C-alpha positions as CSV (number, residue, x, y, z in Angstrom):
1,M,-4.3,-28.2,6.1
2,K,-7.6,-27.8,7.9
3,N,-10.7,-29.5,6.8
4,G,-8.7,-31.4,4.3
5,D,-8.7,-28.4,1.9
6,Y,-5.2,-27.5,0.8
7,K,-6.3,-24.9,-1.6
8,D,-7.4,-21.9,0.2
9,I,-7.4,-22.4,4.1
10,P,-4.2,-21.3,5.8
11,E,-2.7,-23.7,8.3
12,N,-3.2,-21.4,11.2
13,A,-6.7,-20.3,10.3
14,N,-9.6,-20.1,12.8
15,E,-12.2,-22.8,12.9
16,H,-14.9,-22.4,10.2
17,C,-12.6,-20.3,8.1
18,P,-14.5,-19.4,4.8
19,G,-11.3,-19.6,2.7
20,T,-9.0,-17.1,1.3
21,Q,-10.9,-16.9,-2.0
22,S,-14.3,-16.4,-0.4
23,E,-15.9,-12.9,-0.6
24,A,-16.3,-13.3,3.2
25,A,-12.5,-13.7,3.6
26,G,-11.3,-11.5,6.5
27,K,-14.8,-10.2,7.0
28,S,-16.9,-12.9,8.6
29,D,-17.4,-13.5,12.3
30,A,-15.1,-16.6,12.0
31,C,-12.3,-14.3,10.9
32,K,-12.2,-12.3,14.1
33,G,-8.8,-12.7,15.8
34,C,-7.3,-14.7,13.1
35,P,-3.7,-13.7,12.3
36,N,-4.5,-13.9,8.6
37,Q,-7.6,-11.5,8.8
38,E,-6.1,-8.4,7.3
39,A,-4.2,-10.2,4.5
40,C,-7.4,-12.1,3.6
41,A,-9.5,-9.0,3.6
42,T,-7.2,-7.1,1.3
43,A,-6.1,-9.9,-1.0
44,P,-7.5,-10.1,-4.6
45,K,-10.3,-12.6,-4.9
46,G,-11.3,-15.1,-7.6
47,P,-9.3,-17.2,-9.9
48,D,-5.6,-16.5,-10.4
49,P,-5.3,-14.9,-13.9
50,D,-1.8,-16.5,-14.4
51,L,-3.4,-19.9,-14.4
52,V,-4.9,-19.1,-17.8
53,T,-1.4,-18.3,-19.1
54,I,0.0,-21.4,-17.6
55,A,-2.7,-23.5,-19.2
56,E,-1.9,-22.0,-22.5
57,R,1.8,-22.7,-22.1
58,M,1.1,-26.3,-21.0
59,A,-1.3,-27.0,-23.8
60,T,1.6,-28.2,-25.9
61,V,2.8,-30.6,-23.3
62,K,1.2,-34.1,-23.5
63,H,2.4,-35.6,-20.3
64,K,3.5,-34.0,-17.0
65,I,5.1,-36.1,-14.3
66,L,6.3,-35.0,-10.9
67,V,9.2,-36.7,-9.1
68,L,8.8,-36.4,-5.4
69,S,10.4,-37.7,-2.2
70,G,9.4,-37.4,1.4
71,K,13.1,-37.3,2.4
72,G,16.2,-35.6,1.0
73,G,19.2,-37.5,-0.3
74,V,17.2,-40.5,-1.6
75,G,18.2,-40.0,-5.3
76,K,15.2,-38.2,-6.6
77,S,17.1,-35.9,-8.9
78,T,19.2,-38.8,-10.2
79,L,16.0,-40.5,-11.1
80,S,14.6,-37.4,-12.7
81,A,17.8,-36.9,-14.8
82,Q,18.0,-40.5,-15.9
83,L,14.3,-40.7,-16.7
84,S,14.7,-37.6,-18.9
85,F,17.8,-39.1,-20.6
86,A,15.9,-42.3,-21.2
87,L,12.8,-40.7,-22.7
88,A,14.9,-38.5,-24.9
89,A,16.8,-41.5,-26.1
90,M,13.4,-43.0,-27.2
91,D,12.9,-40.0,-29.5
92,F,10.4,-38.3,-27.2
93,Q,10.5,-34.5,-26.9
94,V,11.4,-34.0,-23.2
95,G,11.6,-31.1,-20.8
96,L,13.1,-31.3,-17.3
97,L,12.0,-28.6,-14.9
98,D,14.0,-28.3,-11.7
99,I,11.8,-26.6,-8.9
100,D,14.2,-27.5,-6.1
101,I,14.9,-23.8,-5.5
102,C,17.4,-24.2,-2.6
103,G,19.2,-27.2,-3.9
104,P,19.2,-27.3,-7.7
105,S,21.4,-30.2,-8.7
106,I,19.8,-30.9,-12.1
107,P,22.3,-28.6,-14.0
108,K,25.2,-30.8,-12.8
109,M,23.4,-34.1,-13.4
110,L,22.7,-33.1,-17.0
111,G,26.2,-31.8,-17.7
112,L,25.0,-28.1,-18.0
113,E,26.9,-26.3,-15.2
114,G,27.8,-22.7,-16.2
115,Q,25.0,-22.4,-18.8
116,E,22.7,-19.4,-18.8
117,I,19.0,-18.8,-19.6
118,H,18.3,-16.8,-22.8
119,Q,15.2,-14.9,-23.7
120,S,13.4,-14.7,-26.9
121,N,10.1,-13.1,-28.1
122,L,8.4,-16.4,-27.1
123,G,9.8,-16.3,-23.5
124,W,12.6,-18.0,-21.6
125,S,14.4,-20.6,-23.6
126,P,15.3,-23.9,-21.9
127,V,19.0,-25.0,-21.9
128,Y,19.3,-28.0,-24.3
129,V,21.3,-31.1,-23.7
130,E,20.1,-32.6,-27.0
131,S,17.8,-31.1,-29.5
132,N,14.9,-33.1,-27.8
133,L,15.9,-32.6,-24.2
134,G,15.6,-29.1,-22.6
135,V,16.2,-28.1,-19.0
136,M,15.1,-25.2,-16.8
137,S,16.5,-24.6,-13.3
138,I,17.3,-21.7,-10.9
139,G,20.8,-23.1,-11.1
140,F,21.2,-21.3,-14.4
141,M,20.3,-18.0,-12.8
142,L,22.8,-18.0,-9.8
143,P,25.9,-15.8,-10.1
144,N,28.0,-18.7,-8.9
145,P,27.2,-22.3,-8.0
146,D,27.9,-21.8,-4.3
147,E,25.4,-19.0,-4.0
148,A,22.7,-19.8,-1.3
149,V,19.1,-19.2,-2.2
150,I,17.5,-17.8,1.0
151,W,13.9,-17.2,0.0
152,R,10.6,-17.3,1.8
153,G,7.7,-19.3,0.4
154,P,6.0,-16.6,-1.7
155,R,9.2,-15.8,-3.6
156,K,9.7,-19.6,-4.3
157,N,6.2,-19.9,-5.5
158,G,6.5,-16.8,-7.7
159,L,9.5,-18.3,-9.5
160,I,7.7,-21.6,-10.0
161,K,4.8,-19.8,-11.5
162,Q,7.2,-17.8,-13.7
163,F,8.9,-21.1,-14.9
164,L,5.5,-22.4,-15.9
165,K,4.1,-19.4,-17.7
166,D,7.3,-17.8,-19.2
167,V,9.4,-20.8,-20.4
168,Y,8.8,-21.7,-24.0
169,W,9.1,-25.4,-24.3
170,G,7.4,-25.9,-27.6
171,E,5.8,-29.3,-28.3
172,L,6.7,-31.8,-25.6
173,D,5.8,-35.4,-25.1
174,F,7.0,-35.2,-21.5
175,L,7.6,-32.6,-18.9
176,V,9.4,-34.1,-15.9
177,V,9.3,-31.9,-12.8
178,D,12.0,-32.5,-10.2
179,A,10.7,-31.2,-6.8
180,P,12.4,-30.7,-3.5
181,P,11.8,-33.2,-0.6
182,G,8.8,-32.7,1.6
183,T,5.2,-31.5,1.2
184,S,5.4,-27.8,1.6
185,D,4.9,-24.6,-0.5
186,E,6.6,-25.7,-3.7
187,H,4.6,-29.0,-3.8
188,I,1.2,-27.3,-3.1
189,S,2.1,-24.6,-5.8
190,I,3.1,-27.0,-8.6
191,V,0.0,-29.1,-8.1
192,Q,-2.3,-26.1,-8.1
193,F,-0.6,-24.5,-11.1
194,L,-0.6,-27.8,-13.1
195,Q,-3.7,-29.7,-12.0
196,A,-6.0,-28.0,-14.5
197,T,-3.6,-28.7,-17.4
198,G,-3.7,-32.5,-17.2
199,L,-1.2,-33.6,-14.6
200,D,-0.4,-37.3,-15.1
201,G,0.8,-38.0,-11.5
202,A,3.8,-38.4,-9.4
203,I,6.7,-40.9,-9.0
204,I,7.8,-41.1,-5.4
205,V,11.4,-42.1,-4.6
206,T,12.5,-43.6,-1.3
207,T,15.3,-45.7,0.3
208,P,14.4,-49.0,2.0
209,Q,14.8,-48.2,5.7
210,Q,12.0,-47.1,7.9
211,V,13.4,-43.6,8.7
212,S,12.9,-42.8,5.0
213,L,9.6,-44.7,4.6
214,I,8.0,-42.7,7.4
215,D,8.4,-39.5,5.4
216,V,7.4,-41.2,2.1
217,R,4.1,-42.3,3.7
218,K,3.4,-38.6,4.3
219,E,4.2,-37.9,0.6
220,V,1.8,-40.6,-0.5
221,N,-0.9,-39.1,1.8
222,F,-0.2,-35.6,0.4
223,C,-0.8,-36.9,-3.1
224,K,-4.1,-38.5,-2.1
225,K,-5.3,-35.3,-0.3
226,V,-4.6,-33.1,-3.3
227,G,-5.9,-35.5,-5.8
228,L,-2.6,-36.3,-7.4
229,N,-2.3,-39.8,-8.9
230,V,0.6,-41.8,-7.6
231,L,2.2,-43.5,-10.6
232,G,4.4,-45.6,-8.4
233,V,7.2,-45.8,-5.8
234,V,10.8,-46.5,-6.6
235,E,13.0,-48.0,-4.0
236,N,16.4,-46.5,-4.6
237,M,19.8,-47.6,-3.1
238,S,18.3,-51.0,-2.6
239,G,21.6,-52.6,-1.6
240,L,25.1,-51.9,-2.9
241,C,25.7,-54.0,-6.0
242,Q,28.8,-54.1,-8.3
243,P,31.2,-56.5,-9.9
244,L,33.6,-58.1,-7.3
245,S,36.5,-56.9,-9.4
246,E,35.5,-53.3,-8.7
247,F,35.7,-53.6,-4.9
248,K,38.6,-52.5,-2.8
249,F,39.8,-55.1,-0.2
250,M,41.2,-54.0,3.1
251,R,42.7,-55.7,6.2
252,T,43.0,-54.3,9.7
253,T,46.5,-54.2,11.0
254,E,47.5,-54.8,14.7
255,A,47.9,-51.0,14.9
256,G,44.2,-50.6,14.0
257,E,45.0,-49.1,10.5
258,L,43.5,-50.3,7.2
259,K,45.9,-51.9,4.8
260,D,44.9,-52.1,1.1
261,M,44.9,-55.7,0.0
262,T,43.2,-55.2,-3.3
263,E,46.0,-56.0,-5.7
264,W,46.9,-59.2,-3.8
265,I,43.2,-60.4,-3.6
266,L,42.5,-59.7,-7.3
267,S,45.7,-61.5,-8.3
268,Y,44.9,-64.5,-6.2
269,M,41.3,-64.7,-7.7
270,K,42.6,-64.3,-11.2
271,E,45.0,-67.2,-10.7
272,K,42.8,-69.5,-8.5
273,A,39.2,-68.6,-9.4
274,P,39.1,-66.3,-12.4
275,D,35.2,-66.8,-12.8
276,M,34.8,-64.9,-9.5
277,L,35.9,-61.7,-11.1
278,N,32.6,-61.6,-13.1
279,V,30.4,-62.2,-10.1
280,L,28.2,-59.3,-8.8
281,A,28.6,-58.7,-5.1
282,Y,25.6,-57.4,-3.1
283,S,25.5,-55.9,0.3
284,E,22.4,-54.5,2.1
285,V,23.4,-51.0,3.1
286,F,20.0,-50.0,4.6
287,D,17.9,-52.2,6.8
288,S,15.0,-53.5,4.9
289,S,13.9,-56.1,7.4
290,A,10.5,-54.3,7.8
291,G,9.7,-55.0,4.2
292,G,10.9,-51.8,2.5
293,A,8.9,-49.9,-0.1
294,G,7.2,-53.0,-1.5
295,K,5.4,-53.7,1.8
296,M,4.6,-50.0,2.2
297,C,3.0,-49.8,-1.3
298,S,0.9,-52.9,-0.6
299,E,-0.3,-51.4,2.7
300,M,-1.1,-48.0,1.1
301,G,-2.5,-49.2,-2.1
302,V,-0.1,-47.6,-4.5
303,P,2.0,-49.2,-7.3
304,F,5.5,-50.4,-6.6
305,L,7.7,-49.8,-9.7
306,G,10.8,-51.6,-8.5
307,K,14.2,-51.5,-6.8
308,V,17.3,-49.7,-8.0
309,P,20.6,-50.9,-6.4
310,L,23.2,-48.5,-5.1
311,D,25.5,-48.6,-8.1
312,P,28.7,-46.6,-8.0
313,Q,28.7,-46.4,-11.7
314,L,25.3,-44.7,-11.7
315,C,26.6,-42.2,-9.0
316,R,29.5,-41.5,-11.4
317,A,27.2,-40.9,-14.3
318,A,25.3,-38.4,-12.3
319,E,28.5,-36.6,-11.2
320,E,29.6,-36.4,-14.8
321,G,26.3,-35.3,-16.1
322,R,25.7,-38.1,-18.6
323,S,23.1,-40.9,-19.2
324,C,23.6,-44.2,-17.5
325,F,22.1,-45.8,-20.7
326,A,24.7,-44.4,-23.1
327,D,27.4,-47.1,-22.5
328,N,27.7,-50.4,-20.7
329,K,29.3,-49.0,-17.5
330,C,26.1,-49.0,-15.4
331,Q,25.5,-52.7,-16.0
332,V,23.8,-53.1,-12.6
333,S,21.5,-50.1,-12.5
334,A,20.7,-49.3,-16.1
335,P,18.7,-52.5,-16.8
336,V,16.6,-52.0,-13.7
337,L,15.9,-48.4,-14.5
338,K,14.9,-49.4,-18.0
339,V,12.3,-51.9,-16.6
340,I,10.9,-49.2,-14.3
341,I,10.6,-46.7,-17.2
342,D,8.9,-49.4,-19.4
343,K,6.4,-50.0,-16.6
344,L,5.6,-46.3,-16.5
345,L,5.1,-46.1,-20.2
346,A,2.9,-49.2,-20.2
347,Q,0.9,-47.8,-17.3
348,Q,0.2,-44.6,-19.3
349,M,-0.4,-46.7,-22.4
350,I,2.4,-44.8,-24.2
351,S,4.3,-46.6,-27.0
352,R,8.1,-46.4,-27.3
353,R,9.3,-44.1,-30.1
354,E,12.7,-45.7,-30.8
355,D,11.6,-46.1,-34.4
356,G,11.0,-42.3,-34.6
357,A,7.3,-42.8,-35.1
């Protein structure tokens, strides 16, 4: 964005652009030859009237948190889903809004595939997992889950605005917004639409390697430019960690094929060293020799919330659309996620509501 103003100056605008909301938009000398001149001259000026409607809808939502990532595939939606499950389990009233228009994975991760949106006289009704956990996603609006959403920016922004002004959430303690990766139209729109309603800030998700952190640094700078508070960074997939007994053991044969040795290895350990079956095995999947997310946070002056290991049981919980906190299967990842969520609540000076208070 030019001049550091993301709000009303197009990326390809001429130098000294007055801004799209100015009365001089498309008419000043600086506008001559600009590819946006005609659009700016004919566009309506002044505040967006829909922002008033959005503010009225959001007036019943106490806390609004964005979950962002500079890069795709880092586990942002998994974190959004498990954060929502955890907050609901604490007896908070929670809404989860999926604005990843082209890749809506939240319905599956909440166990809501095949559900549809219903309308009432109050607006669109979220789809509920529990009585205190509602979800809204374009995934509920597609004729089939394999349908591709091939939309340009304005149409995406229009749907995001519609989600914010037409969905009736009721009284919420938290609205968690799962955004697509990057720093493009959807991100600018959600910040613009929510900033005047009391946006708490953003959680940024990354993986440890530099190829991910390069993009996450851009995400942090995006937040700083648009005045969005960074609540903290989560390093996801921070090493593969699981009980040794859950691994498969292989041997390479002379023919170069893999032979499964799991049954023999586990039997041997059970006989010779049974305590080893309860040991957690850890392997660094991604290179973190450059310091990972912790070092980046220190350099950029933003909070580091913690590391979540790559836990196959957490992956399975996401695939099955259930909370990783509901049983003892996610014994590696659930305790770490709990600590991260407690840090967030403490940071916002919010008390747990496990007692129903």
